[in-house]
C-alpha positions as CSV (number, residue, x, y, z in Angstrom):
1,X,1.7,2.6,10.5
2,X,5.4,3.1,10.6
3,X,7.5,6.0,11.8
4,X,11.2,6.5,11.5
5,X,13.9,9.1,11.8
6,X,16.2,9.2,8.8
7,X,19.4,10.4,10.3
8,X,21.4,9.6,7.2
9,X,19.8,12.6,5.5
10,X,21.0,16.1,6.1
11,X,19.3,17.6,7.9
12,X,17.5,14.3,9.3
13,X,13.7,14.0,8.6
14,X,10.9,12.0,9.9
15,X,9.4,9.5,7.6
16,X,6.0,7.7,8.0
17,X,3.9,5.2,6.0
18,X,0.5,3.5,6.3
19,X,0.4,-0.1,5.4
20,X,-3.0,-1.7,4.1
21,X,-3.4,-5.3,4.5
22,X,-5.1,-7.4,1.8
23,X,-7.4,-10.1,3.1
24,X,-5.7,-13.5,2.9
25,X,-1.9,-14.2,3.3
26,X,0.0,-10.9,3.5
27,X,2.5,-12.5,1.0
28,X,2.8,-15.1,-1.6
29,X,5.3,-16.9,-3.8
30,X,5.2,-18.6,-7.2
31,X,7.5,-20.5,-9.4
32,X,7.0,-18.1,-12.4
33,X,6.3,-14.4,-12.8
34,X,3.0,-15.2,-14.4
35,X,1.8,-17.4,-11.7
36,X,2.9,-14.7,-9.1
37,X,1.1,-12.0,-11.0
38,X,-2.1,-14.2,-11.0
39,X,-2.0,-14.7,-7.4
40,X,-1.6,-11.0,-6.6
41,X,-4.3,-10.1,-9.0
42,X,-6.6,-12.4,-7.2
43,X,-5.8,-11.1,-3.7
44,X,-6.0,-7.5,-5.1
45,X,-9.6,-8.2,-6.6
46,X,-10.8,-9.6,-3.2
47,X,-9.5,-6.4,-1.5
48,X,-11.2,-4.1,-4.0
49,X,-14.3,-5.9,-3.8
50,X,-14.3,-5.7,0.0
51,X,-13.6,-2.0,0.1
52,X,-15.3,-0.8,-3.0
53,X,-13.9,1.7,-5.6
54,X,-15.4,4.7,-3.8
55,X,-13.5,3.9,-0.5
56,X,-10.4,3.3,-2.3
57,X,-10.8,6.6,-4.3
58,X,-11.5,8.6,-1.1
59,X,-8.4,7.1,0.6
60,X,-6.3,7.9,-2.3
61,X,-7.6,11.5,-2.4
62,X,-6.9,11.9,1.3
63,X,-3.4,10.5,1.0
64,X,-2.6,13.2,-1.7
65,X,-4.2,15.9,0.4
66,X,-1.7,15.2,3.1
67,X,1.4,15.3,0.9
68,X,3.1,18.6,0.5
69,X,1.9,20.0,-2.7
70,X,-1.0,17.4,-2.9
């Protein structure tokens, strides 16, 4: 989780985020966009299988409930 004060805004506001880690390397690189897309998709599918669609849907619902207007 990250927290930062955005003083460049008027008035200043606090910003926060939650970062979810995908199993395996947290980053990747490839020589072409197609290869990069394939590698990302493979990592994303491993993540989805590990956590399941129900857990991901619940996390998304929770995230939206905490947003103003969500």
